[in-house]
C-alpha positions as CSV (number, residue, x, y, z in Angstrom):
1,M,-6.9,45.3,-45.3
2,A,-3.3,44.3,-45.9
3,R,-2.4,40.6,-45.7
4,F,1.1,39.8,-44.3
5,P,2.1,36.2,-45.0
6,L,3.9,34.7,-42.1
7,F,6.2,32.6,-44.2
8,G,7.2,33.3,-47.8
9,D,8.6,30.8,-50.3
10,S,11.7,32.9,-50.9
11,S,13.5,36.0,-49.7
12,R,13.3,37.2,-53.3
13,R,9.8,38.4,-52.7
14,I,11.0,40.9,-50.1
15,A,13.7,42.2,-52.5
16,E,11.0,42.6,-55.3
17,A,8.7,44.6,-53.1
18,D,8.3,48.3,-53.9
19,S,8.1,49.3,-50.2
20,V,9.1,47.5,-47.0
21,A,8.7,48.5,-43.4
22,V,11.5,47.1,-41.2
23,I,10.5,47.1,-37.5
24,G,13.6,46.8,-35.3
25,L,16.9,48.3,-36.5
26,G,19.5,46.3,-34.7
27,R,22.2,44.4,-36.6
28,F,19.8,42.3,-38.7
29,G,17.1,45.0,-39.3
30,S,19.5,47.7,-40.2
31,S,21.5,45.5,-42.5
32,L,18.3,44.3,-44.2
33,A,17.0,47.9,-44.5
34,L,20.3,49.1,-46.1
35,E,20.4,46.2,-48.6
36,L,16.8,46.9,-49.6
37,M,17.6,50.6,-50.1
38,A,20.6,49.6,-52.2
39,S,18.3,47.5,-54.4
40,G,15.9,50.4,-55.0
41,T,13.2,49.6,-52.5
42,E,11.5,52.3,-50.4
43,V,12.2,51.5,-46.7
44,L,10.5,52.7,-43.6
45,G,12.7,51.9,-40.6
46,I,11.1,51.8,-37.1
47,D,12.8,51.4,-33.8
48,V,12.4,52.6,-30.1
49,D,16.1,53.3,-29.8
50,E,16.8,57.0,-30.7
51,E,20.5,56.3,-31.3
52,L,19.7,53.6,-33.9
53,V,17.2,55.9,-35.6
54,Q,19.6,58.8,-35.7
55,S,22.4,56.5,-37.1
56,L,20.2,55.6,-40.1
57,N,18.7,59.0,-40.6
58,G,19.3,59.9,-44.3
59,Q,20.1,56.4,-45.3
60,L,16.6,55.1,-45.5
61,T,13.5,56.5,-47.2
62,Q,12.1,57.3,-43.8
63,V,13.2,56.3,-40.3
64,V,11.2,57.0,-37.1
65,R,11.4,56.4,-33.4
66,A,8.2,54.6,-32.5
67,D,6.8,51.9,-30.3
68,S,5.6,49.1,-32.6
69,T,3.6,47.4,-29.9
70,R,1.0,50.2,-30.1
71,E,-1.6,49.7,-32.8
72,E,-2.4,53.3,-33.2
73,V,1.3,54.1,-33.9
74,L,1.4,51.5,-36.7
75,R,-1.8,52.9,-38.1
76,Q,-0.4,56.5,-38.0
77,L,2.7,55.3,-39.9
78,A,0.4,53.5,-42.4
79,V,2.4,50.3,-42.1
80,D,-0.5,48.4,-43.6
81,E,0.1,50.2,-46.9
82,F,3.6,48.7,-47.4
83,D,4.1,45.7,-49.7
84,R,6.0,43.8,-47.0
85,V,6.7,44.3,-43.3
86,V,9.7,42.6,-41.5
87,V,9.6,42.3,-37.8
88,A,13.3,42.3,-36.8
89,I,13.0,42.8,-33.0
90,G,15.6,40.5,-31.7
91,D,16.0,41.4,-28.0
92,D,12.4,41.5,-26.9
93,V,10.4,38.4,-27.8
94,Q,7.2,39.7,-26.2
95,A,7.4,43.0,-28.3
96,S,8.1,40.9,-31.4
97,I,5.1,38.7,-30.9
98,L,2.8,41.6,-30.0
99,T,3.9,43.6,-33.0
100,A,3.3,40.6,-35.4
101,S,-0.1,40.1,-33.8
102,I,-1.1,43.7,-34.3
103,L,0.2,43.6,-37.9
104,L,-2.1,40.7,-38.7
105,Q,-5.1,42.7,-37.5
106,L,-4.4,45.8,-39.5
């Protein structure tokens, strides 16, 4: 079972990870995902918005349109196998909380 610390002591840990899943590809999530890719990190991008997913296609290791509030979806994507997971859902607090809750149970 993967353990996802809620709070880290520095953002350096994210940059040092071999693989990061970024859930939510709005301004913050997409910027973070692209910076991580530039630093050599494998990045899985997840968002429900098809336009955002298409705009990042080919720029991330993998990018998928998926509903992160569904546990079976996160399991199918093997999110628990990533070194770090960032929940960057900014416009739906309920979805953000539910996603984080599911991640803690994986």
